[in-house]
MARNUZA-404415 format. One record per residue (C-alpha): residue number from 1; residue in three letters; x, y, z. Coordinates in steps of 0.02 Angstrom, whole numbers, plus 32768, in hexadecimal, padded with zeros to 4 digits. Each point is the difference from the previous one (the first is absolute). Layout:
! MARNUZA-404415
seq  type  px  py  pz
NUM  Ala  X  Y  Z
...
This chain:
! MARNUZA-404415
seq  type  px  py  pz
1  Met  8000  8000  8000
2  Pro  8088  8082  8028
3  Asn  8050  7FE8  7F56
4  Cys  7F59  8014  7FA7
5  Leu  7FDD  80A1  805F
6  Phe  80AD  8040  7FD3
7  Ile  7FE5  7FD9  7F47
8  Ala  7F57  8059  8005
9  Gln  804F  8096  8054
10  Tyr  8091  8000  7F86
11  Ala  7F91  7FF5  7F67
12  Ala  7F8F  808C  803F
13  Thr  8097  806C  8029
14  Leu  804E  7FE6  7F55
15  Phe  7F5A  802A  7FAC
16  Met  7FEA  809E  8068
17  Thr  80B5  8034  7FE7
18  Gly  7FEF  7FF7  7F43
19  Leu  7F59  8059  8006
20  Ile  803C  808C  8072
21  Trp  8095  8024  7F8E
22  Phe  7F89  800C  7F6B
23  Val  7F8F  8074  8062
24  Gln  8092  806B  803C
25  Ile  805B  8012  7F5A
26  Val  7F71  7FFA  7F82
27  His  7F53  800F  8049
28  Tyr  8006  808B  8082
29  Pro  806C  8075  7F96
30  Leu  7F80  7FF0  7F74
31  Phe  7F77  8042  8073
32  Ala  803E  80B2  7FDF
33  Thr  7FF3  7FE3  7F44
34  Val  7F4F  7FBD  8012
35  Leu  7FD1  8094  806E
36  Ser  8046  807F  7F85
37  Gly  7FB1  7FAA  7F6A
38  Thr  7F4F  7FEE  8040
39  Ser  7F79  805F  805E
40  Leu  7FF9  7FFC  80BD
41  Asp  7F64  7F95  7FF6
42  Gly  8059  7F8A  7F88
43  Phe  8092  7FEF  8078
44  Arg  7F8B  7FE1  8093
45  Ile  7FAF  7F71  7FA0
46  Tyr  80AB  7FBC  7FD0
47  Glu  803F  8007  80B4
48  Thr  7F64  7FAF  8047
49  Arg  800C  7F71  7F83
50  His  80BB  7FF2  801B
51  Ala  7FEB  7FEE  80BE
52  Arg  7F76  7F7E  7FF1
53  Arg  805E  7F96  7F80
54  Thr  80A6  800D  805C
55  Gly  7FAC  7FC9  80A0
56  Phe  7FBF  7F67  7FA8
57  Val  80AF  7FD3  7FC2
58  Val  8062  8020  80A0
59  Phe  7F8A  7FCA  808D
60  Thr  8020  7F45  7FF5
61  Pro  80BF  8001  7FF0
62  Met  8011  8087  8085
63  Thr  7F92  7F9B  8077
64  Ile  805F  7F5F  7FDF
65  Glu  80A3  805C  801B
66  Leu  7FC6  804C  80A5
67  Leu  7FB6  7F60  8047
68  Ala  8096  7F96  7FCE
69  Ala  807C  807F  8045
70  Leu  7FA2  8005  80A6
71  Ala  7FF4  7F42  8003
72  Ala  80BE  7FF6  7FEC
73  Leu  8010  8057  80A8
74  Met  7FC3  7F60  8053
75  Pro  808E  7F82  800D
76  Ser  7F90  7F6F  7FCE
77  Leu  7FD0  8059  7F5D
78  Arg  80AC  8047  7FD5
79  Pro  806C  7F99  7F8B
80  Val  80A1  7FC3  8051
81  Phe  806A  8062  7F83
82  Leu  7FB0  80A8  802F
83  Pro  804C  804D  809E
84  Gln  7F8C  8054  807B
85  Thr  8053  80A9  7FE2
86  Ala  7FDE  7FF2  7F45
87  Ala  7F4B  7FD0  8022
88  Val  7FEA  8094  8075
89  Thr  8053  8078  7F85
90  Ser  7F94  7FBF  7F73
91  Ala  7F62  8012  8067
92  Ile  802E  80B1  8034
93  Phe  8019  802E  7F4A
94  Val  7F57  7FBA  7FCE
95  Val  7FA8  805A  808F
96  Ile  8051  80A4  7FCB
97  Ile  7FCA  7FDE  7F4C
98  Trp  7F4C  7FE3  8038
99  Ser  8006  809A  806F
100  Ser  8042  806B  7F73
101  Thr  7F7B  7FBC  7F8B
102  Gly  7F73  8025  807A
103  Leu  803F  80A2  804B
104  Ile  8056  8051  7F6A
105  Gln  7FD9  7FB1  7F57
106  Val  7F44  7FE7  8017
107  Pro  7FE2  80B1  8042
108  His  8066  8046  7F6E
109  His  7F97  7F9D  7F84
110  Asn  7F60  8038  8058
111  His  803A  80B5  7FF1
112  Leu  8028  7FE9  7F47
113  Ser  7F55  7FB5  7FDF
114  Thr  7FAB  809E  8041
115  Arg  807F  808D  7FEB
116  Pro  8087  7FCE  7F83
117  Asp  809D  806A  7FFD
118  Pro  80B5  7FE9  7FC8
119  Glu  8047  801B  80AF
120  Met  7F9B  7F6F  8046
121  Ile  8040  7F92  7F72
122  Arg  80B4  8032  802B
123  Ser  7FE0  7FDB  80B7
124  Leu  7FB1  7F57  7FD7
125  Thr  8095  7FD1  7F94
126  Gly  807E  803E  8080
127  Trp  7FB1  7FA3  8092
128  Asn  7FF1  7F63  7F96
129  Trp  80BE  7FF0  8003
130  Leu  7FED  7FC2  80B4
131  Arg  7F9A  7F6A  7FC6
132  Thr  8070  7FE6  7F68
133  Val  809C  7FF7  806C
134  Leu  7FAF  7F91  8084
135  Trp  7FB8  7F84  7F82
136  Thr  80A9  7FF8  7FAA
137  Ala  8056  7FE3  80A8
138  Arg  7F83  7F76  802A
139  Ala  801E  7FAC  7F58
140  Leu  80BD  8007  8018
141  Leu  7FF5  7FC3  80B4
142  Leu  7F8F  7F6D  7FD8
143  Ser  8065  7FD6  7F63
144  Tyr  80A0  7FFA  8067
145  Tyr  7FB7  7F82  807C
146  Leu  7FB2  7F97  7F76
147  Val  80AA  7FF5  7FAA
148  Cys  804F  7FD1  80A7
149  Ala  7F7E  7F76  8014
150  Ile  801F  7FBD  7F52
151  Arg  80BC  7FF8  801D
């Protein structure tokens, strides 16, 4: 069971890491282009649809990642190759990611869906670097211990 939970966590983390880099480098920067090329009502519709569709895509992997990371804090559910300090670090990263999503990203998207402005897009993109760095760090951390286990 611990190995299966680790693989689920690892797969979800890799998925989210790839997705967050796409969002950070391609998707969020294009928000300003969409805003400048459409009416405010058009952007509001775009943002509302974006948030709903993104939620559909990310909810399941983020939930798997969170639950598996928290499960790894219990010795009986942590694979033998994953040290407790790595499990704790990984769980802290995922809790910060969830906190940033709920306390920063979602309110920014809510703001953009009612009062779109370029400064809010810049802020959204800037704050998203926190999640980008943490997901990347999680992917590297989990990859390191998986490679150690394989060796």
